Backbone atoms as SQL, in Angstrom:
CREATE TABLE atoms (id INTEGER PRIMARY KEY, chain TEXT, resi INTEGER, resn TEXT, atom TEXT, x REAL, y REAL, z REAL);
INSERT INTO atoms VALUES
  (1, 'A', 1, 'MET', 'N', -79.008, -61.369, -17.747),
  (2, 'A', 1, 'MET', 'CA', -78.624, -62.124, -18.943),
  (3, 'A', 1, 'MET', 'C', -77.852, -63.381, -18.565),
  (4, 'A', 2, 'ARG', 'N', -76.944, -63.283, -17.635),
  (5, 'A', 2, 'ARG', 'CA', -76.103, -64.420, -17.264),
  (6, 'A', 2, 'ARG', 'C', -76.945, -65.588, -16.727),
  (7, 'A', 3, 'SER', 'N', -77.913, -65.314, -15.846),
  (8, 'A', 3, 'SER', 'CA', -78.710, -66.400, -15.281),
  (9, 'A', 3, 'SER', 'C', -79.554, -67.067, -16.360),
  (10, 'A', 4, 'ASN', 'N', -79.985, -66.300, -17.356),
  (11, 'A', 4, 'ASN', 'CA', -80.760, -66.853, -18.448),
  (12, 'A', 4, 'ASN', 'C', -79.933, -67.877, -19.237),
  (13, 'A', 5, 'ILE', 'N', -78.680, -67.581, -19.471),
  (14, 'A', 5, 'ILE', 'CA', -77.797, -68.495, -20.196),
  (15, 'A', 5, 'ILE', 'C', -77.564, -69.762, -19.369),
  (16, 'A', 6, 'GLU', 'N', -77.363, -69.579, -18.082),
  (17, 'A', 6, 'GLU', 'CA', -77.149, -70.735, -17.205),
  (18, 'A', 6, 'GLU', 'C', -78.394, -71.604, -17.132),
  (19, 'A', 7, 'GLU', 'N', -79.575, -70.971, -17.084),
  (20, 'A', 7, 'GLU', 'CA', -80.828, -71.724, -17.075),
  (21, 'A', 7, 'GLU', 'C', -80.983, -72.508, -18.377),
  (22, 'A', 8, 'ARG', 'N', -80.613, -71.886, -19.491),
  (23, 'A', 8, 'ARG', 'CA', -80.703, -72.568, -20.782),
  (24, 'A', 8, 'ARG', 'C', -79.782, -73.782, -20.811),
  (25, 'A', 9, 'ALA', 'N', -78.589, -73.657, -20.248),
  (26, 'A', 9, 'ALA', 'CA', -77.655, -74.778, -20.202),
  (27, 'A', 9, 'ALA', 'C', -78.248, -75.934, -19.400),
  (28, 'A', 10, 'VAL', 'N', -78.876, -75.628, -18.292),
  (29, 'A', 10, 'VAL', 'CA', -79.498, -76.669, -17.460),
  (30, 'A', 10, 'VAL', 'C', -80.674, -77.303, -18.203),
  (31, 'A', 11, 'GLU', 'N', -81.496, -76.479, -18.869),
  (32, 'A', 11, 'GLU', 'CA', -82.622, -77.010, -19.650),
  (33, 'A', 11, 'GLU', 'C', -82.133, -77.932, -20.768),
  (34, 'A', 12, 'LEU', 'N', -81.091, -77.525, -21.462),
  (35, 'A', 12, 'LEU', 'CA', -80.518, -78.350, -22.527),
  (36, 'A', 12, 'LEU', 'C', -80.043, -79.687, -21.959),
  (37, 'A', 13, 'ALA', 'N', -79.370, -79.626, -20.835),
  (38, 'A', 13, 'ALA', 'CA', -78.851, -80.842, -20.219),
  (39, 'A', 13, 'ALA', 'C', -79.988, -81.787, -19.848),
  (40, 'A', 14, 'ARG', 'N', -81.022, -81.253, -19.243),
  (41, 'A', 14, 'ARG', 'CA', -82.167, -82.102, -18.851),
  (42, 'A', 14, 'ARG', 'C', -82.832, -82.716, -20.078),
  (43, 'A', 15, 'TYR', 'N', -82.969, -81.929, -21.142),
  (44, 'A', 15, 'TYR', 'CA', -83.578, -82.444, -22.370),
  (45, 'A', 15, 'TYR', 'C', -82.753, -83.602, -22.943),
  (46, 'A', 16, 'ILE', 'N', -81.449, -83.419, -22.989),
  (47, 'A', 16, 'ILE', 'CA', -80.575, -84.460, -23.545),
  (48, 'A', 16, 'ILE', 'C', -80.599, -85.711, -22.680),
  (49, 'A', 17, 'ILE', 'N', -80.607, -85.549, -21.370),
  (50, 'A', 17, 'ILE', 'CA', -80.637, -86.701, -20.477),
  (51, 'A', 17, 'ILE', 'C', -81.965, -87.450, -20.597),
  (52, 'A', 18, 'GLU', 'N', -83.076, -86.727, -20.583),
  (53, 'A', 18, 'GLU', 'CA', -84.396, -87.358, -20.642),
  (54, 'A', 18, 'GLU', 'C', -84.637, -88.074, -21.966),
  (55, 'A', 19, 'ASN', 'N', -84.152, -87.486, -23.060),
  (56, 'A', 19, 'ASN', 'CA', -84.435, -88.029, -24.387),
  (57, 'A', 19, 'ASN', 'C', -83.252, -88.739, -25.025),
  (58, 'A', 20, 'ARG', 'N', -82.119, -88.763, -24.330),
  (59, 'A', 20, 'ARG', 'CA', -80.878, -89.310, -24.880),
  (60, 'A', 20, 'ARG', 'C', -80.644, -88.725, -26.276),
  (61, 'A', 21, 'ALA', 'N', -80.863, -87.419, -26.369),
  (62, 'A', 21, 'ALA', 'CA', -80.820, -86.706, -27.642),
  (63, 'A', 21, 'ALA', 'C', -79.395, -86.351, -28.035),
  (64, 'A', 22, 'THR', 'N', -79.225, -86.081, -29.301),
  (65, 'A', 22, 'THR', 'CA', -77.946, -85.603, -29.824),
  (66, 'A', 22, 'THR', 'C', -77.908, -84.086, -29.713),
  (67, 'A', 23, 'VAL', 'N', -76.734, -83.518, -29.914),
  (68, 'A', 23, 'VAL', 'CA', -76.582, -82.060, -29.913),
  (69, 'A', 23, 'VAL', 'C', -77.451, -81.467, -31.013),
  (70, 'A', 24, 'ARG', 'N', -77.459, -82.101, -32.165),
  (71, 'A', 24, 'ARG', 'CA', -78.246, -81.601, -33.302),
  (72, 'A', 24, 'ARG', 'C', -79.747, -81.602, -32.981),
  (73, 'A', 25, 'ALA', 'N', -80.220, -82.673, -32.340),
  (74, 'A', 25, 'ALA', 'CA', -81.639, -82.753, -31.979),
  (75, 'A', 25, 'ALA', 'C', -82.000, -81.694, -30.939),
  (76, 'A', 26, 'ALA', 'N', -81.129, -81.482, -29.976),
  (77, 'A', 26, 'ALA', 'CA', -81.379, -80.464, -28.947),
  (78, 'A', 26, 'ALA', 'C', -81.398, -79.073, -29.570),
  (79, 'A', 27, 'ALA', 'N', -80.478, -78.814, -30.478),
  (80, 'A', 27, 'ALA', 'CA', -80.432, -77.516, -31.148),
  (81, 'A', 27, 'ALA', 'C', -81.725, -77.270, -31.921),
  (82, 'A', 28, 'ARG', 'N', -82.189, -78.279, -32.607),
  (83, 'A', 28, 'ARG', 'CA', -83.433, -78.162, -33.379),
  (84, 'A', 28, 'ARG', 'C', -84.613, -77.903, -32.436),
  (85, 'A', 29, 'HIS', 'N', -84.673, -78.635, -31.328),
  (86, 'A', 29, 'HIS', 'CA', -85.777, -78.516, -30.373),
  (87, 'A', 29, 'HIS', 'C', -85.834, -77.115, -29.749),
  (88, 'A', 30, 'PHE', 'N', -84.681, -76.554, -29.395),
  (89, 'A', 30, 'PHE', 'CA', -84.636, -75.251, -28.731),
  (90, 'A', 30, 'PHE', 'C', -84.489, -74.082, -29.698),
  (91, 'A', 31, 'GLY', 'N', -84.274, -74.368, -30.972),
  (92, 'A', 31, 'GLY', 'CA', -84.164, -73.312, -31.971),
  (93, 'A', 31, 'GLY', 'C', -82.894, -72.493, -31.857),
  (94, 'A', 32, 'ILE', 'N', -81.792, -73.155, -31.482),
  (95, 'A', 32, 'ILE', 'CA', -80.497, -72.490, -31.386),
  (96, 'A', 32, 'ILE', 'C', -79.483, -73.297, -32.185),
  (97, 'A', 33, 'SER', 'N', -78.291, -72.766, -32.347),
  (98, 'A', 33, 'SER', 'CA', -77.287, -73.448, -33.158),
  (99, 'A', 33, 'SER', 'C', -76.618, -74.588, -32.385),
  (100, 'A', 34, 'LYS', 'N', -76.042, -75.517, -33.143),
  (101, 'A', 34, 'LYS', 'CA', -75.304, -76.627, -32.523),
  (102, 'A', 34, 'LYS', 'C', -74.112, -76.096, -31.735),
  (103, 'A', 35, 'SER', 'N', -73.496, -75.045, -32.236),
  (104, 'A', 35, 'SER', 'CA', -72.348, -74.450, -31.541),
  (105, 'A', 35, 'SER', 'C', -72.745, -73.924, -30.173),
  (106, 'A', 36, 'THR', 'N', -73.908, -73.302, -30.099),
  (107, 'A', 36, 'THR', 'CA', -74.400, -72.779, -28.827),
  (108, 'A', 36, 'THR', 'C', -74.692, -73.916, -27.861),
  (109, 'A', 37, 'VAL', 'N', -75.324, -74.967, -28.353),
  (110, 'A', 37, 'VAL', 'CA', -75.622, -76.132, -27.501),
  (111, 'A', 37, 'VAL', 'C', -74.324, -76.710, -26.961),
  (112, 'A', 38, 'HIS', 'N', -73.366, -76.892, -27.840),
  (113, 'A', 38, 'HIS', 'CA', -72.092, -77.479, -27.428),
  (114, 'A', 38, 'HIS', 'C', -71.390, -76.598, -26.389),
  (115, 'A', 39, 'LYS', 'N', -71.364, -75.310, -26.618),
  (116, 'A', 39, 'LYS', 'CA', -70.712, -74.390, -25.675),
  (117, 'A', 39, 'LYS', 'C', -71.439, -74.387, -24.332),
  (118, 'A', 40, 'ASP', 'N', -72.770, -74.361, -24.369),
  (119, 'A', 40, 'ASP', 'CA', -73.543, -74.396, -23.130),
  (120, 'A', 40, 'ASP', 'C', -73.249, -75.658, -22.328),
  (121, 'A', 41, 'LEU', 'N', -73.181, -76.783, -23.007),
  (122, 'A', 41, 'LEU', 'CA', -73.015, -78.049, -22.302),
  (123, 'A', 41, 'LEU', 'C', -71.583, -78.332, -21.888),
  (124, 'A', 42, 'SER', 'N', -70.631, -77.929, -22.698),
  (125, 'A', 42, 'SER', 'CA', -69.245, -78.285, -22.391),
  (126, 'A', 42, 'SER', 'C', -68.547, -77.273, -21.488),
  (127, 'A', 43, 'GLU', 'N', -68.971, -76.012, -21.521),
  (128, 'A', 43, 'GLU', 'CA', -68.293, -74.985, -20.722),
  (129, 'A', 43, 'GLU', 'C', -69.180, -74.429, -19.612),
  (130, 'A', 44, 'ARG', 'N', -70.338, -73.926, -19.970),
  (131, 'A', 44, 'ARG', 'CA', -71.179, -73.247, -18.985),
  (132, 'A', 44, 'ARG', 'C', -71.773, -74.208, -17.966),
  (133, 'A', 45, 'LEU', 'N', -72.247, -75.352, -18.414),
  (134, 'A', 45, 'LEU', 'CA', -72.891, -76.298, -17.503),
  (135, 'A', 45, 'LEU', 'C', -71.909, -76.813, -16.460),
  (136, 'A', 46, 'GLN', 'N', -70.679, -77.005, -16.840),
  (137, 'A', 46, 'GLN', 'CA', -69.678, -77.519, -15.912),
  (138, 'A', 46, 'GLN', 'C', -69.503, -76.563, -14.720),
  (139, 'A', 47, 'ARG', 'N', -69.598, -75.276, -14.961),
  (140, 'A', 47, 'ARG', 'CA', -69.479, -74.290, -13.874),
  (141, 'A', 47, 'ARG', 'C', -70.736, -74.218, -13.031),
  (142, 'A', 48, 'VAL', 'N', -71.904, -74.482, -13.647),
  (143, 'A', 48, 'VAL', 'CA', -73.187, -74.340, -12.955),
  (144, 'A', 48, 'VAL', 'C', -73.533, -75.582, -12.131),
  (145, 'A', 49, 'ASP', 'N', -73.433, -76.768, -12.744),
  (146, 'A', 49, 'ASP', 'CA', -73.857, -78.010, -12.079),
  (147, 'A', 49, 'ASP', 'C', -72.966, -79.163, -12.546),
  (148, 'A', 50, 'GLU', 'N', -71.972, -79.487, -11.766),
  (149, 'A', 50, 'GLU', 'CA', -70.982, -80.510, -12.120),
  (150, 'A', 50, 'GLU', 'C', -71.618, -81.893, -12.311),
  (151, 'A', 51, 'GLY', 'N', -72.571, -82.261, -11.446),
  (152, 'A', 51, 'GLY', 'CA', -73.227, -83.569, -11.546),
  (153, 'A', 51, 'GLY', 'C', -73.999, -83.724, -12.837),
  (154, 'A', 52, 'LEU', 'N', -74.756, -82.703, -13.185),
  (155, 'A', 52, 'LEU', 'CA', -75.524, -82.711, -14.430),
  (156, 'A', 52, 'LEU', 'C', -74.586, -82.749, -15.631),
  (157, 'A', 53, 'TYR', 'N', -73.493, -82.010, -15.537),
  (158, 'A', 53, 'TYR', 'CA', -72.488, -81.999, -16.598),
  (159, 'A', 53, 'TYR', 'C', -71.946, -83.405, -16.861),
  (160, 'A', 54, 'LEU', 'N', -71.647, -84.141, -15.802),
  (161, 'A', 54, 'LEU', 'CA', -71.094, -85.489, -15.959),
  (162, 'A', 54, 'LEU', 'C', -72.098, -86.440, -16.607),
  (163, 'A', 55, 'GLN', 'N', -73.375, -86.287, -16.268),
  (164, 'A', 55, 'GLN', 'CA', -74.409, -87.124, -16.883),
  (165, 'A', 55, 'GLN', 'C', -74.525, -86.827, -18.377),
  (166, 'A', 56, 'VAL', 'N', -74.529, -85.552, -18.722),
  (167, 'A', 56, 'VAL', 'CA', -74.638, -85.158, -20.131),
  (168, 'A', 56, 'VAL', 'C', -73.395, -85.595, -20.896),
  (169, 'A', 57, 'LYS', 'N', -72.245, -85.437, -20.289),
  (170, 'A', 57, 'LYS', 'CA', -70.994, -85.817, -20.949),
  (171, 'A', 57, 'LYS', 'C', -70.998, -87.291, -21.325),
  (172, 'A', 58, 'GLU', 'N', -71.542, -88.123, -20.450),
  (173, 'A', 58, 'GLU', 'CA', -71.631, -89.561, -20.735),
  (174, 'A', 58, 'GLU', 'C', -72.478, -89.818, -21.985),
  (175, 'A', 59, 'ILE', 'N', -73.604, -89.150, -22.093),
  (176, 'A', 59, 'ILE', 'CA', -74.488, -89.317, -23.255),
  (177, 'A', 59, 'ILE', 'C', -73.830, -88.769, -24.517),
  (178, 'A', 60, 'LEU', 'N', -73.198, -87.609, -24.419),
  (179, 'A', 60, 'LEU', 'CA', -72.557, -87.015, -25.593),
  (180, 'A', 60, 'LEU', 'C', -71.374, -87.862, -26.062),
  (181, 'A', 61, 'ASP', 'N', -70.634, -88.431, -25.127),
  (182, 'A', 61, 'ASP', 'CA', -69.530, -89.320, -25.507),
  (183, 'A', 61, 'ASP', 'C', -70.050, -90.557, -26.224),
  (184, 'A', 62, 'TYR', 'N', -71.175, -91.095, -25.744),
  (185, 'A', 62, 'TYR', 'CA', -71.772, -92.255, -26.408),
  (186, 'A', 62, 'TYR', 'C', -72.217, -91.869, -27.818),
  (187, 'A', 63, 'ASN', 'N', -72.902, -90.726, -27.950),
  (188, 'A', 63, 'ASN', 'CA', -73.357, -90.281, -29.269),
  (189, 'A', 63, 'ASN', 'C', -72.184, -90.090, -30.215),
  (190, 'A', 64, 'LYS', 'N', -71.093, -89.558, -29.692),
  (191, 'A', 64, 'LYS', 'CA', -69.910, -89.342, -30.527),
  (192, 'A', 64, 'LYS', 'C', -69.326, -90.668, -30.998),
  (193, 'A', 65, 'SER', 'N', -69.356, -91.673, -30.145),
  (194, 'A', 65, 'SER', 'CA', -68.815, -92.978, -30.524),
  (195, 'A', 65, 'SER', 'C', -69.698, -93.687, -31.552),
  (196, 'A', 66, 'GLN', 'N', -70.956, -93.304, -31.647),
  (197, 'A', 66, 'GLN', 'CA', -71.897, -93.952, -32.558),
  (198, 'A', 66, 'GLN', 'C', -72.150, -93.172, -33.847),
  (199, 'A', 67, 'ARG', 'N', -71.609, -91.976, -33.969),
  (200, 'A', 67, 'ARG', 'CA', -71.977, -91.140, -35.114),
  (201, 'A', 67, 'ARG', 'C', -71.532, -91.709, -36.448),
  (202, 'A', 68, 'HIS', 'N', -70.436, -92.437, -36.496),
  (203, 'A', 68, 'HIS', 'CA', -70.000, -93.007, -37.770),
  (204, 'A', 68, 'HIS', 'C', -70.983, -94.078, -38.245),
  (205, 'A', 69, 'ILE', 'N', -71.618, -94.750, -37.307),
  (206, 'A', 69, 'ILE', 'CA', -72.622, -95.765, -37.666),
  (207, 'A', 69, 'ILE', 'C', -73.876, -95.087, -38.200),
  (208, 'A', 70, 'ARG', 'N', -74.339, -94.037, -37.506),
  (209, 'A', 70, 'ARG', 'CA', -75.530, -93.318, -37.961),
  (210, 'A', 70, 'ARG', 'C', -75.308, -92.697, -39.329),
  (211, 'A', 71, 'GLY', 'N', -74.122, -92.169, -39.556),
  (212, 'A', 71, 'GLY', 'CA', -73.814, -91.572, -40.852),
  (213, 'A', 71, 'GLY', 'C', -73.851, -92.597, -41.963),
  (214, 'A', 72, 'GLY', 'N', -73.336, -93.776, -41.691),
  (215, 'A', 72, 'GLY', 'CA', -73.361, -94.850, -42.680),
  (216, 'A', 72, 'GLY', 'C', -74.773, -95.298, -42.995),
  (217, 'A', 73, 'LEU', 'N', -75.612, -95.378, -41.975),
  (218, 'A', 73, 'LEU', 'CA', -77.010, -95.778, -42.194),
  (219, 'A', 73, 'LEU', 'C', -77.759, -94.730, -43.003),
  (220, 'A', 74, 'ALA', 'N', -77.487, -93.459, -42.745),
  (221, 'A', 74, 'ALA', 'CA', -78.140, -92.384, -43.495),
  (222, 'A', 74, 'ALA', 'C', -77.736, -92.433, -44.959),
  (223, 'A', 75, 'THR', 'N', -76.468, -92.678, -45.216),
  (224, 'A', 75, 'THR', 'CA', -75.985, -92.775, -46.590),
  (225, 'A', 75, 'THR', 'C', -76.621, -93.974, -47.288),
  (226, 'A', 76, 'ARG', 'N', -76.728, -95.073, -46.586),
  (227, 'A', 76, 'ARG', 'CA', -77.341, -96.276, -47.144),
  (228, 'A', 76, 'ARG', 'C', -78.796, -96.013, -47.536),
  (229, 'A', 77, 'LYS', 'N', -79.556, -95.346, -46.636),
  (230, 'A', 77, 'LYS', 'CA', -80.946, -95.026, -46.938),
  (231, 'A', 77, 'LYS', 'C', -81.032, -94.101, -48.161),
  (232, 'A', 78, 'LYS', 'N', -80.130, -93.145, -48.218),
  (233, 'A', 78, 'LYS', 'CA', -80.152, -92.177, -49.299),
  (234, 'A', 78, 'LYS', 'C', -80.006, -92.864, -50.652),
  (235, 'A', 79, 'TYR', 'N', -79.076, -93.793, -50.754),
  (236, 'A', 79, 'TYR', 'CA', -78.826, -94.431, -52.047),
  (237, 'A', 79, 'TYR', 'C', -79.738, -95.599, -52.340),
  (238, 'A', 80, 'LYS', 'N', -80.440, -96.091, -51.342),
  (239, 'A', 80, 'LYS', 'CA', -81.433, -97.135, -51.597),
  (240, 'A', 80, 'LYS', 'C', -82.799, -96.529, -51.903),
  (241, 'A', 81, 'GLY', 'N', -82.915, -95.212, -51.764),
  (242, 'A', 81, 'GLY', 'CA', -84.160, -94.527, -52.100),
  (243, 'A', 81, 'GLY', 'C', -85.219, -94.635, -51.028),
  (244, 'A', 82, 'GLN', 'N', -84.807, -94.732, -49.795),
  (245, 'A', 82, 'GLN', 'CA', -85.810, -94.856, -48.714),
  (246, 'A', 82, 'GLN', 'C', -86.132, -93.531, -48.113);
């Protein structure tokens, strides 16, 4: 069971790096919760592969810095009827 979780963390990391995906997009793609994705990437991956963890952290930090912009655009589309 443990190796399966670690493999999933590595797969999630590779998916996010290749697609510059958000946690929500990765969760949807793998059919798991956002909480699980976050825990896999922030805790488990760091113990398994430090280099991969640092690459993913950079992307997640960027996504976090941009989320207020994406939220505003979504709200704008919603009220403009797009």
